[in-house]
N, C-alpha and C positions, 0 to 999 in steps of 0.2 A: 331554588327553594326560598319561600318567603320566611321572614323572621316571625311574622304573625299573620294569620288569616282570621278574620272576623266573620262569623256566620250570622247574618241578619243586618238589616239596614235601618235600625231604629236609633233613638237618641243615645242609648248606651253604647252601641257599636260605633256610631259617628264620633262620640267623645273619645273613646279609646283610640280610634284611628287617628284622630287629630293629635292627641298627646304623643302617641308612638311615632307618628311621622315626624313630629318635631324632635323626638329623641333620635332621629335619623335611622329608624328601623324601616325595613322593607315591608310595607303593610298592604294587604289586599282585603277588600270586603266583598262578600258574596251574598246575594239575596235577591228575592224576586219582587219585593214590595218596598220601594223607596220610602223611608219615613216610618215604616211599620204601621202600628195602630194610629200613630200621631197624624199621619197623612189623611186619615179618615175623620179627624176631629174638626169641628166647626171653629167658632171663635174661642181662643184660649186666653183667659184673663188672669191665670195664676202662675205664669212662668216669669220669673224675675227678669226685669229689663224691658218688658213689653207691656204696655197698658192693655193692648189686645193685639192678637195676631192669629191668623188661621193656621190650622195644623199643616195644611199643604205648603203655606209660605214658610213656616218655621222649618219643616223638614227639607225644603229646597235650599234654604240658607245654610243649614247644617251640611248638606251634601256638597254644596259649592265650596264651603270652607275646607272641608276635608280634601276635596280634589285639588284645591289651590295649594295645599300643603304637601301634595305628592302621593297621597294614598290612591291605589287603584281600586275601581269599583267594577265588579262583574255582576251583571244582571242574570242570575241563574238560580237554580234550586240545588242545594246540596242533598244528595240522596244517601250518602254513606261516608263515615269517617273511620279510618283504620289506623292503628298504631304501626309505625314502621321503625326501623333501627334508630334513625336520627330525628324522628319527629312524627308527623302524621300525614296520611294521604287522604284527600277529600275527592270524592267522585261526584261530579255534577251531571245533571240531566242533558245539558247542551254542550258545555265547554270542556267536558271530560275531566282529566285528572289535574289536581292542584296539590302542592305539598308545602308544609309549613313546620317550623320548629315548635311553635306554640299556636294553640287554637283558642279563640274566645267565642263562646256560645252566647249570642245575644238574640235568641230566637223568639223571644216575646210570647205572646199568647194568641189563642184562636177564639173566635166567638162561640159562646155557649148556645146550644139550641134548646128550644122548648120541649121537643119530643112529643108533639101532639099530632093526631091525624091531619093530613093536609099540608103540614109544614114543608115537607120535602117536595110534594106535588106542585105546590104553588110558589116555590122559591123562584124568584125572578119574575113572577107573575102576580105580585102583590106582597109576597113575603121577602123581606130584606133585612140585612144586619148592619146597614150603614146609611144613616140619614143624609149625611153630606155627600155621599157618593150618588145616591139614588133619589133624593128628595124631589128633584125637578121633574122626574117622571110622573109625579103625583100632584103636580101643580093644579090647584083649584079643586082637588078631590078630598073626600073625607078619609082620614087616616087614623091610625092608632099607634101608640108606642107601648111596649111591654117592658117594665122594669121600674126600679125604685132608686137607683143611684144617680150619680152626676151625669153619666153618659145618657141615661134615659131622659133626665130633665133637660139637658142641653139639646138633645135631639128634638124634644117636643117644642122647645122655644124656637129652634131653627125651622122646623116644619110649619109652625104657626104663621111664619112670615110668607109662606108660599102655598099652603094648602087651605082648603075650605074650612076644615075643622080638624082638631086633634084631640083624641082621647088618650088618657094614660091609664093602663091597667096595672095596679099595684097589688101585689099578692098579700101584703100585710096592711095594717091600719096606719102606716106612716112611711115617709120617704127615708132613704138613707143618704140622700144628696145633701150638699152643703146648704145651710139655712138661707144664704143669700140667693141661691139659685131657686130653691123651693118657693121663696117669696115671689119671685118673678113668674114662676109657673102658676101659682095659685091666683095671681092677679091678672093673668092674661085672659082677655075676653074670648079668645078662640079655643082655649084649652079646657077640657073637662077631665077631672081626675076621678077615677073609680077605685076606691080602696077596697081591700079584701076581695079582690076579683081576679080570677084566672081564666085564661082562654083554654077551652077544652077541645075545640076542633075548629079547623079552618075550611071554609066552603067556597065553591065557585064553579065556573064552567071552564072557559078558556083562561079566565083570570079570576082572581079572588074577588068575591062579592060580599061576604059577611062571615062573622065568626059566632060560634056558640060559646057562652060563658059557663062556668062551673055551676051557676045557679039555674041553668036552663034557658036563660034569656039570650037573645041574639042582638048583634049590633051590625048595622050596615056600614062597612068600611071597605075601601078599595086598595088600601095599602097598610101593611103592618110592619113596624120597625122593631125588631127584637133586640133589646139592650139589657140583657140579664147577667152580664158578667162574661168572664172568659176563663179558659183553662190553659195552663202552660204548654208550650210546644217543646216537648222534651224527648221525643223519640230518638233523635240522634244521640243525646246524652245517655239515654238508657242503654242503647246498643253498645256504647263505649264502656259500659260498666260504671258510669258516673252515679253516685249515690243520690237518690231522690228522697224527699220526705213523704209522709203519708198521703199528702194531697197531690203528689206528682211534681213538686217544684224541685229545682236543682239545689242541693245542699252546698253552700259556700261558706268559707271562713271569712274573717274580717278583711282579707286581702283579695277576695273574690276567687280564691283557688278552690277547686273541687278535690275529691279524693284521688283523682287520676292525675298524675304528674304531667304538666304541660297543658292541661285543659282548664281554662278559666271560664267563668260565666258571669254575666251581668245583665241587669234589667228585670223586666216583669216576670221572667221565667224562673227567677231564683228566690231563695229564702232571705236574701239580703233586704235591708231597710224595712224589716218586719212586714214584708210583702205589701208595702204601701206603694201601689203602682201609680207613680206620678212621673212626669217628664223630669222633674228636678231630681228625684231619687235615681232614675235610670242614668241620668247624666253623671251624678255623683259616683254611682257604681262603676260606670265606664271609666272614669278618671282613676279610681282606685285599681281597677283591673289593669289599666295601662301601666301603672307603677309596678305591679307584679310581673307583667310581661317584659318590662324593661329590665328588671332585675334578672330574669332568666336570660335575656339577650346579653347582658353584661358578663354573665358567667358561662356562656356557651362557647 
């Protein structure tokens, strides 16, 4: 039985694994996406210690550091967590049963969908949710980004370097992104911003060819990158009886403890850090959760 199993392979989980391994705890991480959402990020310029680094490189460095300190990483999906007498039993889709005295949920978030006709039909055929993952498939083609936050603005800047042209459809009359990023977007010659504009339908044949907007106009684009935020991945927590807030985020106290004894949570899926979903806050929550996990380990 492990002292701690961490569900999720993002910055919060990596940090907690690092600290707990150095506390000489027996730590295992289980997840299917190394780096979590960070691995899909382009250039990161707001993480202390790096002038600039790609999300893929940062997550790789985190994983290597964790492994070098002795934590085990299992690439799998946790399907169910159950309470047992001396801890918890985790059932995975491939590797089967794992057991731990303490569990840390660092499950992160999942991309939010637009919910318009054609979105599901043309997923992977023009519709995507990750510019850095899929951008090269649309090299020298006209594309669009939907969204108003940092992720949308960063996606547009990244795509402008490889695509013929980039439109950004912004639902309101302003961006929510950081001012420094907005300045870059507005100044880029290949990016066109359309404020107070929403996509109402996606069209195509074998692949996406154009979209209809809420004003009835159409735009010919061959790729659309949806960057409208994310929702917390909390199904495992809910099934365990962990308390969620009204928006579905895991309720945690200042030590990253949930209402279920032995279940901790950290990162973007929690109410911690005022839901300020940043790498820095995830790392901080992971460190705090490691302290709570170590306290349980000492008293077990």
